[in-house]
C-alpha positions in Angstrom: 10.2 3.9 4.6 10.5 0.5 6.0 7.0 -0.7 7.0 6.9 -4.0 8.7 4.9 -6.0 11.3 6.1 -8.2 14.1 3.8 -11.1 14.9 3.9 -13.6 17.7 1.7 -16.7 17.1 1.1 -19.8 19.2 2.2 -23.2 18.1 -1.4 -24.5 18.2 -4.8 -23.6 19.6 -8.1 -24.8 20.9 -10.2 -27.0 18.6 -12.9 -25.1 16.8 -15.3 -25.3 13.8 -14.8 -23.7 10.4 -16.2 -20.4 11.6 -13.5 -20.2 14.3 -15.9 -20.9 17.2 -14.3 -22.9 20.0 -15.8 -26.3 20.6 -17.9 -26.7 23.7 -15.5 -29.4 25.0 -12.3 -28.3 23.2 -9.0 -30.1 23.0 -5.5 -28.7 22.2 -4.5 -28.8 18.5 -0.8 -28.4 18.1 1.0 -27.7 14.9 3.4 -30.2 13.4 6.9 -30.3 14.9 9.1 -27.7 13.2 6.2 -26.3 11.1 4.8 -22.8 11.4 3.0 -22.0 8.1 3.4 -22.7 4.4 5.8 -20.1 3.0 4.6 -20.4 -0.6 1.0 -19.8 0.5 2.1 -16.8 2.5 4.0 -15.5 -0.5 1.0 -15.7 -2.8 -1.4 -14.3 -0.2 0.9 -11.3 0.4 1.3 -10.7 -3.3 -2.5 -10.6 -3.8 -3.2 -8.3 -0.8 -0.4 -6.0 -1.8 -1.4 -5.6 -5.4 -5.1 -5.2 -4.6 -4.2 -2.4 -2.2 -1.9 -0.8 -4.8 -4.7 -0.9 -7.4 -7.1 0.8 -5.1 -4.5 3.5 -4.2 -3.7 4.2 -7.9 -7.4 4.5 -8.7 -7.8 7.2 -6.0 -4.9 9.3 -7.3 -5.7 12.1 -9.7 -3.0 11.0 -12.1 -4.8 7.7 -12.5 -7.4 9.4 -14.7 -4.7 10.5 -17.1 -2.9 7.2 -17.1 -3.7 4.5 -19.5 -6.0 2.1 -17.6 -5.2 -0.8 -20.0 -1.5 -0.3 -19.5 -1.9 -0.3 -15.7 -4.0 -3.4 -15.8 -1.4 -5.1 -18.0 1.4 -4.2 -15.7 -0.4 -5.4 -12.6 -1.2 -8.7 -14.4 2.4 -9.1 -15.3 3.6 -8.5 -11.7 0.9 -10.8 -10.3 2.1 -13.6 -12.6 5.5 -13.6 -11.0 6.4 -15.5 -7.8 7.1 -13.3 -4.9 9.7 -14.3 -2.3 8.6 -14.4 1.4 11.5 -15.5 3.6 10.4 -17.4 6.7 12.6 -19.3 9.2 12.4 -20.1 13.0 14.3 -17.7 15.3 17.7 -19.4 16.0 18.1 -17.7 19.3 14.9 -19.1 20.8 11.5 -17.8 21.9 12.8 -16.0 25.0 15.2 -13.9 23.0 12.4 -13.0 20.5 10.1 -11.9 23.3 12.8 -9.7 24.9 13.5 -8.2 21.5 9.8 -7.4 20.8 9.3 -6.0 24.3 11.7 -3.1 23.4 9.4 -2.2 20.4 6.4 -2.0 22.7 7.9 0.2 25.4 10.1 2.5 23.5 10.6 4.1 20.0 13.4 3.4 17.6 16.5 3.9 19.8 17.4 4.0 23.5 19.4 6.8 25.1 22.1 4.3 26.0 23.0 3.9 22.4 23.7 7.7 21.9 27.4 8.4 22.0 27.6 12.1 21.3 25.4 15.0 20.1 26.6 18.2 18.7 24.9 21.2 17.1 25.2 19.5 13.7 25.7 15.7 14.2 24.5 12.7 16.2 26.7 9.7 16.9 25.1 6.4 18.0 26.0 2.7 18.4 24.6 0.0 16.3 25.2 -3.7 15.6 26.5 -4.8 12.2 24.8 -8.2 11.7 26.8 -8.8 8.5 29.8 -9.1 10.8 28.3 -11.3 13.4 26.6 -8.5 15.4 29.8 -6.5 15.9 29.0 -3.2 17.6 30.0 -0.1 15.6 29.3 3.7 15.7 27.7 5.8 13.0 27.6 9.6 12.8 24.7 11.3 10.9 23.7 14.9 10.4 21.0 16.1 12.8 18.6 16.3 9.9 19.2 12.7 8.7 19.0 11.3 12.2 15.7 13.0 12.7 14.4 11.7 9.4 15.2 8.1 10.3 13.8 8.6 13.8 10.4 9.9 12.8 10.0 6.9 10.4 9.5 4.8 13.6 6.8 7.1 15.1 3.4 5.7 14.6 0.6 7.9 13.0 -2.0 9.4 15.3 -4.6 6.9 16.4 -2.6 3.9 15.3 -2.7 0.9 17.8 0.8 -0.2 18.5 -0.1 -3.7 19.8 -3.1 -5.8 18.9 -4.2 -9.1 20.4 -6.3 -11.7 18.7 -7.2 -15.4 19.1 -6.2 -16.8 22.5 -4.7 -13.5 23.5 -7.8 -11.4 22.7 -9.1 -9.4 25.6 -12.4 -11.2 25.6 -12.3 -14.2 28.0 -8.5 -14.3 27.6 -7.8 -15.5 31.2 -10.3 -18.4 30.9 -8.9 -19.5 27.5 -5.3 -19.4 28.7 -6.1 -21.3 31.8 -7.8 -24.0 29.7 -4.9 -24.2 27.3 -2.4 -24.7 30.2 -4.6 -27.4 31.6 -4.9 -29.2 28.2 -1.1 -28.9 27.6 -0.4 -30.6 30.8 -2.6 -33.5 29.9 -0.9 -33.7 26.5 2.6 -33.6 28.1 1.6 -36.5 30.4 0.3 -38.5 27.4 3.6 -38.0 25.5 5.6 -39.0 28.5 3.6 -42.2 29.0 4.0 -43.1 25.3 7.8 -42.6 25.5 7.9 -44.9 28.6 5.7 -47.5 26.9 7.9 -47.7 23.8 11.2 -47.9 25.8 12.5 -51.4 26.7 11.6 -52.7 30.2 14.0 -52.0 33.0 15.0 -54.3 35.8 13.8 -53.3 39.2 16.5 -51.5 41.2 15.2 -52.9 44.5 14.9 -56.7 43.9 16.9 -57.0 40.7 14.4 -59.5 39.2 11.1 -57.9 38.3 10.3 -55.5 35.5 9.3 -51.9 36.3 6.0 -50.7 34.8 4.0 -47.5 35.0 0.9 -48.5 37.0 -0.6 -45.1 37.7 -0.5 -41.5 36.7 -1.0 -38.9 39.4 -2.6 -35.5 38.6 0.0 -32.9 38.1 0.4 -30.3 40.8 1.6 -26.7 40.2 5.3 -26.5 39.8 5.8 -30.3 39.5 7.6 -31.5 36.4 6.2 -34.3 34.2 9.1 -36.6 34.9 8.3 -36.7 38.6 4.8 -37.8 37.9 5.8 -40.7 35.6 8.9 -41.8 37.4 10.0 -45.3 38.3 7.7 -47.5 40.3 9.4 -50.6 41.9 6.4 -51.8 43.9 
């Protein structure tokens, strides 16, 4: 088995209180540049949740009654005392590639028909990418039994929800929250653009060649208009 979860998280959110309730007049709270979450905290949290679930599972098993409870507790304490490794890095290919990759998980299971090369009464041959060799495409032939075993590992149990949404993407008032986020992000983008212009050295007016150009007014952003067009040069 290879249990795993794919998660998409926003790089910020609406301001809220400690209970997670969005403020009446919220503002956008973005994460630090290049920061997603503390990997060490994630590692220790995962370790605690995993071992707690393992303890509960072992206590429910019949063999737990015959096992030495003290030995089990000692072993769990020893494992808990070790640092667990949780590897986390930003996707090098960009967010668009990640979205396209995860979309395949949502709409199909395990393998597409286009990757199947040949099928006989005893074997199945399919294409795969060897990422140890830079994503080079290769072919692999398995017995029908082994291919089926690997395939059914990707079939979700009955009643299991494939995709869940929470936070800004939760079904409740999702449209309103996303619209508010887009509106706040536009204001933030304008603020950043003005700060960049203010810190830059003054430029000579391209019309008269004597005066200095300054940003004198910001126009409200229209749909489909880039920020640069709104804070462009003013030579009046």
